[in-house]
Every structure is written in structure tokens, then in C-alpha cells.
VEXDRENPA-691532 format. One line per 4 residues: number of its first residue (from 1); their letters; for each residue x, y, z of N, C-alpha, C. Coordinates in steps of 0.2 Angstrom, whole numbers, always signed. Example, Ala and Ser with C-alpha at 12.3 -4.5 7.8 and 13.67 -1.06 7.14 Angstrom:
1 = AS = +66/-28/+39/+62/-22/+39/+66/-16/+39  +64/-11/+35/+68/-5/+36/+64/+0/+39
This chain:
1 = XXXX = -94/-145/+222/-95/-142/+216/-98/-135/+217  -99/-131/+212/-102/-124/+212/-109/-124/+214  -112/-130/+213/-119/-130/+215/-121/-132/+222  -115/-133/+226/-116/-135/+233/-117/-130/+238
5 = XXXX = -123/-127/+237/-125/-122/+242/-132/-124/+245  -132/-130/+248/-138/-132/+251/-141/-128/+256  -148/-128/+256/-151/-124/+261/-150/-116/+259  -148/-114/+254/-147/-107/+252/-154/-104/+251
9 = XXXX = -155/-98/+250/-161/-95/+249/-164/-97/+242  -171/-99/+243/-174/-101/+237/-174/-96/+231  -173/-99/+225/-172/-94/+219/-177/-97/+213  -180/-93/+210/-184/-95/+204/-180/-98/+199
13 = XXXX = -182/-103/+195/-178/-106/+190/-178/-102/+184  -174/-103/+179/-173/-99/+173/-179/-101/+168  -181/-96/+164/-186/-97/+159/-182/-100/+153  -186/-104/+149/-183/-108/+143/-186/-106/+137
17 = XXXX = -183/-107/+131/-186/-106/+125/-186/-113/+121  -191/-114/+117/-192/-120/+112/-195/-117/+106  -193/-120/+100/-196/-118/+94/-200/-124/+91  -206/-122/+88/-211/-127/+86/-213/-124/+79
21 = XXXX = -213/-129/+74/-215/-127/+67/-222/-130/+66  -227/-127/+64/-234/-129/+64/-236/-130/+56  -240/-135/+55/-243/-135/+48/-248/-129/+48  -249/-127/+41/-253/-121/+40/-260/-121/+43
25 = XXXX = -263/-127/+42/-270/-128/+45/-271/-127/+53  -265/-130/+56/-265/-130/+63/-264/-123/+66  -260/-119/+62/-259/-112/+64/-266/-108/+63  -270/-110/+58/-276/-107/+57/-282/-109/+62
29 = XXXX = -282/-115/+63/-288/-118/+68/-286/-120/+74  -279/-120/+76/-277/-123/+82/-277/-130/+83  -274/-133/+88/-273/-140/+89/-269/-141/+95  -267/-148/+96/-263/-150/+101/-257/-153/+98
33 = XXXX = -251/-150/+100/-244/-152/+98/-240/-154/+104  -234/-158/+102/-230/-160/+107/-223/-158/+105  -219/-156/+110/-212/-153/+109/-208/-156/+115  -202/-158/+112/-197/-161/+117/-192/-156/+119
37 = XXXX = -191/-156/+126/-187/-151/+129/-182/-154/+134  -177/-151/+136/-172/-152/+141/-173/-147/+146  -174/-149/+152/-174/-144/+158/-172/-147/+164  -171/-142/+169/-169/-144/+176/-175/-146/+180
41 = XXXX = -175/-152/+183/-181/-154/+187/-178/-155/+194  -183/-154/+199/-181/-154/+206/-179/-162/+207  -173/-162/+211/-170/-169/+212/-175/-173/+217  -176/-179/+214/-181/-183/+218/-178/-186/+225
45 = XXXX = -172/-187/+225/-168/-190/+230/-168/-185/+236  -167/-179/+235/-166/-174/+241/-172/-169/+241  -177/-170/+236/-182/-165/+236/-180/-158/+235  -174/-157/+232/-172/-150/+230/-168/-147/+235
49 = XXXX = -167/-150/+241/-163/-147/+246/-155/-147/+245  -153/-152/+241/-146/-153/+240/-143/-157/+245  -146/-159/+250/-143/-163/+256/-145/-170/+256  -140/-174/+257/-141/-182/+257/-146/-183/+262
53 = XXXX = -151/-187/+260/-156/-189/+265/-153/-192/+271  -155/-190/+277/-152/-193/+284/-145/-189/+286  -143/-185/+281/-137/-181/+283/-138/-176/+288  -133/-174/+292/-134/-169/+298/-133/-162/+295
57 = XXXX = -137/-158/+297/-137/-151/+295/-137/-146/+301  -132/-142/+302/-131/-138/+307/-129/-131/+305  -130/-126/+310/-128/-119/+309/-121/-118/+307  -119/-114/+302/-112/-113/+301/-109/-110/+306
61 = XXXX = -103/-113/+309/-100/-109/+314/-96/-103/+312  -95/-102/+306/-91/-96/+304/-95/-90/+304  -101/-91/+301/-106/-85/+300/-112/-85/+305  -112/-90/+309/-118/-90/+313/-125/-91/+310
65 = XXXX = -125/-93/+304/-131/-95/+300/-133/-89/+296  -129/-83/+296/-131/-78/+292/-129/-78/+284  -124/-83/+283/-122/-83/+276/-117/-78/+274  -116/-73/+279/-111/-67/+277/-106/-67/+283
69 = XXXX = -101/-64/+281/-95/-63/+286/-94/-55/+285  -92/-52/+291/-91/-45/+291/-83/-44/+292  -80/-40/+287/-73/-38/+288/-73/-31/+290  -68/-29/+294/-67/-22/+296/-60/-20/+294
73 = XXXX = -61/-14/+290/-54/-12/+288/-53/-5/+291  -47/-4/+294/-45/+2/+297/-42/+7/+292  -44/+13/+292/-41/+18/+288/-40/+24/+292  -37/+29/+289/-36/+35/+293/-43/+39/+294
77 = XXXX = -47/+37/+290/-54/+41/+290/-59/+37/+295  -56/+31/+298/-61/+27/+302/-61/+20/+300  -65/+16/+303/-66/+9/+302/-72/+8/+297  -70/+4/+292/-76/+2/+287/-77/-5/+287
81 = XXXX = -84/-6/+287/-86/-13/+287/-88/-15/+280  -86/-21/+278/-89/-24/+272/-91/-31/+273  -97/-33/+270/-100/-40/+270/-98/-44/+264  -96/-50/+265/-95/-54/+260/-98/-61/+261
85 = XXXX = -99/-65/+256/-102/-72/+257/-97/-76/+261  -100/-80/+265/-96/-84/+270/-92/-89/+266  -86/-90/+267/-82/-95/+263/-83/-102/+265  -85/-103/+271/-86/-109/+274/-93/-113/+271
89 = XXXX = -98/-109/+272/-105/-112/+269/-107/-109/+263  -103/-105/+260/-104/-102/+253/-111/-99/+253  -113/-95/+258/-119/-91/+259/-125/-95/+261  -125/-102/+262/-131/-105/+264/-132/-104/+271
93 = XXXX = -128/-103/+276/-129/-102/+283/-129/-108/+287  -128/-114/+283/-128/-120/+286/-122/-124/+285  -120/-129/+289/-115/-134/+288/-118/-141/+287  -116/-143/+281/-119/-150/+279/-114/-155/+279
97 = XXXX = -116/-161/+282/-111/-166/+283/-110/-170/+276  -116/-170/+272/-115/-174/+266/-120/-171/+261  -118/-170/+255/-122/-167/+250/-125/-173/+246  -131/-172/+243/-135/-177/+239/-130/-180/+234
101 = XXXX = -130/-187/+234/-126/-190/+229/-129/-190/+222  -136/-189/+222/-139/-190/+215/-138/-183/+211  -138/-178/+214/-138/-171/+211/-131/-167/+213  -127/-170/+217/-121/-167/+219/-122/-161/+223
105 = XXXX = -127/-161/+226/-129/-155/+230/-132/-149/+227  -134/-150/+220/-137/-144/+217/-144/-144/+218  -148/-149/+220/-155/-149/+221/-159/-150/+215  -156/-150/+209/-159/-151/+203/-155/-156/+198
109 = XXXX = -158/-159/+193/-155/-163/+188/-158/-161/+182  -154/-162/+176/-156/-161/+170/-160/-167/+167  -166/-166/+164/-170/-172/+161/-173/-169/+155  -174/-174/+150/-178/-173/+144/-185/-175/+145
113 = XXXX = -189/-171/+142/-196/-171/+144/-200/-169/+137  -206/-172/+136/-210/-170/+131/-216/-167/+134  -217/-161/+132/-223/-157/+134/-228/-156/+129  -235/-156/+131/-240/-155/+127/-242/-147/+126
117 = XXXX = -243/-145/+120/-244/-138/+119/-251/-137/+116  -255/-133/+119/-262/-132/+116/-261/-125/+112  -261/-126/+105/-260/-121/+101/-267/-117/+99  -268/-111/+101/-275/-108/+99/-275/-106/+92
121 = XXXX = -281/-105/+90/-282/-103/+83/-280/-96/+81  -278/-95/+75/-275/-89/+73/-268/-87/+74  -264/-92/+76/-257/-90/+78/-253/-88/+71  -248/-85/+71/-244/-83/+65/-237/-84/+67
125 = XXXX = -233/-83/+62/-225/-83/+63/-223/-78/+68  -219/-81/+73/-217/-77/+79/-222/-76/+85  -228/-79/+84/-232/-80/+90/-228/-84/+96  -229/-81/+102/-225/-84/+107/-230/-87/+112
129 = XXXX = -230/-93/+114/-234/-96/+119/-230/-97/+125  -234/-96/+131/-230/-97/+138/-233/-103/+141  -229/-108/+143/-231/-113/+147/-228/-112/+154  -232/-110/+159/-230/-108/+166/-227/-115/+169
133 = XXXX = -222/-114/+173/-219/-119/+177/-215/-124/+173  -214/-124/+166/-211/-129/+162/-204/-127/+161  -201/-122/+164/-194/-120/+163/-190/-124/+168  -184/-121/+169/-180/-125/+174/-183/-124/+181
137 = XXXX = -182/-130/+185/-184/-130/+192/-180/-124/+196  -183/-122/+201/-179/-117/+205/-175/-120/+210  -170/-116/+212/-165/-118/+217/-168/-118/+224  -166/-123/+228/-168/-124/+235/-176/-123/+236
141 = XXXX = -179/-127/+231/-187/-127/+232/-190/-121/+229  -186/-116/+226/-189/-110/+223/-194/-112/+217  -198/-108/+215/-203/-110/+209/-199/-111/+203  -202/-115/+198/-199/-116/+192/-200/-110/+187
145 = XXXX = -196/-109/+182/-197/-104/+177/-202/-106/+172  -203/-102/+167/-208/-104/+162/-205/-106/+156  -208/-109/+151/-206/-111/+145/-210/-107/+140  -206/-104/+135/-209/-100/+130/-208/-104/+123
149 = XXXX = -214/-105/+120/-214/-109/+113/-214/-103/+108  -209/-103/+104/-209/-98/+98/-211/-102/+92  -217/-99/+88/-220/-103/+83/-217/-101/+76  -217/-105/+71/-216/-104/+64/-221/-108/+60
153 = XXXX = -223/-105/+55/-228/-108/+51/-226/-111/+44  -227/-117/+43/-226/-120/+36/-230/-117/+31  -227/-115/+25/-231/-112/+20/-235/-117/+17  -241/-115/+14/-246/-119/+10/-245/-116/+3
157 = XXXX = -244/-120/-2/-243/-117/-9/-250/-115/-12  -255/-116/-9/-262/-114/-11/-263/-107/-9  -260/-105/-3/-263/-99/+0/-257/-94/+1  -258/-88/+1/-254/-83/+4/-258/-79/+10
161 = XXXX = -255/-79/+15/-258/-76/+21/-256/-69/+23  -260/-64/+24/-259/-58/+27/-263/-56/+32  -261/-57/+38/-265/-56/+44/-270/-62/+44  -277/-59/+44/-282/-64/+44/-285/-65/+37
165 = XXXX = -282/-62/+32/-285/-63/+26/-280/-68/+22  -284/-72/+17/-280/-76/+13/-281/-74/+6  -276/-76/+2/-276/-74/-5/-274/-80/-9  -277/-81/-15/-276/-87/-19/-277/-85/-26
169 = XXXX = -276/-89/-31/-277/-88/-38/-282/-93/-41  -285/-91/-46/-290/-96/-50/-289/-95/-57  -287/-101/-61/-286/-100/-68/-293/-101/-71  -295/-97/-76/-301/-97/-79/-300/-96/-87
173 = XXXX = -303/-101/-91/-302/-100/-98/-305/-94/-100  -303/-91/-106/-305/-85/-109/-312/-85/-110  -315/-91/-113/-322/-91/-115/-326/-91/-109  -324/-95/-103/-328/-94/-97/-328/-87/-94
177 = XXXX = -322/-84/-95/-322/-77/-92/-327/-73/-96  -328/-74/-102/-332/-70/-106/-340/-72/-105  -341/-78/-105/-348/-80/-104/-350/-81/-96  -345/-82/-92/-347/-83/-85/-347/-91/-84
181 = XXXX = -346/-93/-78/-346/-100/-76/-346/-101/-69  -345/-107/-67/-344/-109/-59/-339/-114/-59  -333/-112/-55/-328/-116/-55/-327/-118/-47  -322/-123/-46/-321/-125/-39/-314/-123/-37
185 = XXXX = -314/-121/-31/-307/-119/-28/-306/-121/-21  -300/-122/-19/-299/-125/-12/-299/-119/-7  -303/-120/-1/-303/-115/+4/-300/-118/+10  -300/-114/+16/-298/-117/+22/-302/-123/+25
189 = XXXX = -309/-122/+23/-314/-126/+25/-316/-132/+21  -315/-131/+14/-318/-136/+9/-312/-137/+4  -311/-144/+2/-306/-145/-3/-308/-143/-10  -315/-142/-11/-317/-139/-17/-324/-135/-16
193 = XXXX = -324/-129/-17/-330/-125/-16/-332/-122/-22  -338/-122/-24/-340/-119/-30/-340/-111/-30  -337/-108/-35/-336/-101/-35/-339/-98/-41  -344/-94/-41/-347/-91/-47/-342/-86/-50
197 = XXXX = -341/-87/-57/-337/-82/-60/-341/-78/-65  -342/-72/-64/-347/-68/-68/-345/-67/-75  -350/-66/-79/-348/-65/-86/-345/-58/-87  -340/-58/-92/-336/-52/-93/-330/-51/-88
201 = XXXX = -329/-56/-84/-323/-56/-79/-317/-54/-82  -313/-49/-80/-307/-47/-83/-301/-50/-79  -295/-51/-83/-289/-53/-79/-288/-49/-73  -286/-52/-68/-284/-49/-62/-290/-47/-57
205 = XXXX = -296/-49/-60/-302/-47/-55/-301/-51/-49  -303/-48/-43/-302/-51/-37/-309/-53/-34  -310/-59/-33/-317/-62/-30/-316/-62/-23  -321/-61/-19/-321/-61/-12/-325/-66/-9
209 = XXXX = -322/-71/-5/-326/-75/-1/-326/-73/+7  -332/-70/+9/-332/-67/+15/-332/-72/+21  -328/-71/+26/-328/-75/+32/-325/-82/+30  -321/-82/+25/-317/-88/+24/-310/-88/+25
213 = XXXX = -308/-83/+29/-301/-82/+30/-299/-85/+36  -293/-82/+40/-290/-85/+46/-294/-83/+52  -296/-87/+57/-298/-84/+63/-294/-80/+66  -296/-75/+70/-292/-71/+74/-289/-75/+80
217 = XXXX = -284/-72/+83/-281/-76/+89/-286/-77/+94  -287/-84/+96/-291/-86/+101/-299/-84/+100  -300/-82/+94/-307/-81/+92/-309/-84/+86  -312/-90/+86/-313/-95/+81/-318/-92/+76
221 = XXXX = -323/-88/+79/-329/-86/+75/-327/-79/+72  -322/-76/+73/-320/-70/+70/-315/-71/+65  -317/-71/+59/-313/-73/+53/-312/-68/+48  -306/-68/+45/-305/-63/+39/-308/-66/+33
225 = XXXX = -306/-63/+27/-309/-65/+21/-304/-69/+16  -307/-72/+11/-302/-76/+6/-303/-72/+0  -298/-69/-3/-298/-66/-9/-295/-70/-15  -299/-71/-20/-296/-75/-26/-295/-71/-32
229 = XXXX = -289/-71/-34/-287/-67/-40/-288/-71/-47  -292/-69/-51/-293/-72/-57/-288/-72/-62  -285/-77/-65/-280/-78/-70/-283/-80/-76  -285/-76/-81/-288/-78/-87/-283/-81/-92
233 = XXXX = -284/-87/-94/-280/-91/-98/-282/-90/-106  -277/-87/-110/-278/-86/-117/-276/-93/-120  -280/-96/-124/-278/-102/-128/-272/-101/-133  -268/-105/-133/-262/-105/-138/-262/-110/-144
237 = XXXX = -267/-115/-143/-267/-120/-148/-274/-121/-151  -277/-116/-154/-283/-116/-157/-284/-121/-163  -289/-125/-163/-290/-129/-169/-293/-124/-175  -293/-126/-181/-296/-122/-186/-303/-120/-185
241 = XXXX = -307/-124/-182/-314/-122/-181/-314/-117/-176  -310/-118/-170/-310/-113/-165/-308/-106/-167  -303/-107/-171/-300/-100/-174/-305/-97/-178  -309/-101/-182/-314/-98/-186/-319/-94/-182
245 = XXXX = -321/-97/-177/-326/-95/-172/-324/-88/-169  -317/-88/-167/-314/-82/-164/-314/-76/-169  -312/-78/-175/-312/-73/-180/-319/-70/-182  -324/-75/-181/-331/-72/-182/-333/-68/-177
249 = XXXX = -331/-69/-171/-332/-65/-165/-329/-58/-166  -323/-58/-168/-319/-52/-169/-323/-48/-174  -325/-51/-180/-329/-47/-185/-335/-44/-182  -339/-47/-178/-344/-45/-175/-342/-39/-170
253 = XXXX = -337/-40/-166/-335/-35/-162/-332/-29/-165  -329/-30/-171/-327/-24/-175/-333/-20/-178  -338/-23/-179/-344/-20/-182/-347/-15/-176  -347/-17/-170/-349/-13/-164/-345/-8/-162
257 = XXXX = -338/-8/-164/-333/-3/-162/-334/+3/-166  -335/+9/-162/-336/+15/-166/-330/+17/-170  -332/+19/-176/-326/+21/-181/-323/+28/-179  -317/+28/-180/-313/+34/-179/-315/+39/-184
261 = X = -316/+46/-182/-318/+51/-187/-312/+54/-190
């Protein structure tokens, strides 16, 4: 077969790509994941040589072990020499009595493997992780290529991420926005964190939770911020008593409003 170039020059294996989707919290804080890949591994039977164990290997009689043959072409301008791959040994420089029966002389075989991936904190969509030596095995004992893991991140409905900063919304009743209150919201660290809402908070006000954002890549203690946009809820189904109180509030507010001249 085309792979039967036993004892040819060692060659580095190909790099491979695998895709891995991460949960939002794993992307933020890191963790250990597993991914299944298919790659070429060095043949166990021949240890990558492509030669059947015990088979005789000798110098190629055609090229004398160089793997190349020289052809001389005569022209009116003189003789020209060209080098081509030896057709007998296909460039290996050796004559092999029998190739490995397990790998058909390729020196490698394709296998499925599950590899462990250490995900650092702070990764994002498109982050690329390199696993050295987990690519295809090299030919004739050459070094293996690398495996590159391309990451994608599952969305979390509670958060929007922009770099290291997080954004979320918090619904606040109109009365609470007027008087002030303390409400609970979810953060990366807590399922329910108390957040003070100052009196007079306006719709669209942005509250800042410092150092509650996403860690920087590989820097767990270097974190962004968490910004909370206040959504003031206006009641639509007031009871008669509630409506009377609001109308009373309006009257008091009208008294304080400067009259137009």
C-alpha cells in the first residue's frame, strides 16, 4: 500500500482539531472535561517501523540505501542530472522482506481515545487549548502532532457576558424603587445575593457588583464586575384602596410641583 515506506525518514504527525462545548460556569471557573477523538497511534506490533517483527531488512540494491536514483539526460547543452525517489524502495533506502501485518507497513493505526482536558478559568467562545502530543503519531518513530481543542460556551439565560464583565436584570416593584429595598439576585458565586436598591431608583439604573464578574484567563483572582440593570415594574391591576393611595400621592406631588407662569 501507499504507506509501505518502512524505515523512511521520521516525520512529525499531523495536528488534529476537536470541538468542545462547555457549561457557562465551567467556562468562567475552569474544570476538567473529557473529549473523545480518533487519531493515529504508533503500531504496537512493529513499534512504528512498519516492518514485521523478525523480518529481514537490507540495503536497497537499486539506490544503495540513499532512497534516490539519479537519471542523466543528454542534451545539446550537455548532460543534466535529475534525482527521483527510488521506485524499488519508495524512498526508504531499504529492502524489506515482509511488512507489518497489523498496520500494513504504515507504522501507525487509527484508534479511538478519550482524552482529559484541563480547562483554565476565564475561557470564552473561540478559545483554543493545545494538548501536546495528542495528535496523529509520527511516521517511522517521528514525534506525534498536537491536538487543538476549540471551545464554545453554552448560554446562561441569567447572564450576558462581555469579556470579563457580566450583565443581568433585576425586576423591582415601583413602590420599592421609590422607597428603596433589598432584593436577592443570582451571581456567579451565590444563588441568591442581597442587593440594596436605593430609594428613588430610576428605570434602567445600573447597579455594580465589583469583582463579581468572570475571572481573567488563567487568573482566578483577577475578576471583572457584574452589572445589574433595574427594571421597574409598574402595577397594572391596582385595588381600589391602592389606587386611592396613588391618587393621594399624586395630589401631594402636584402641590410640590412649581406652577407654570
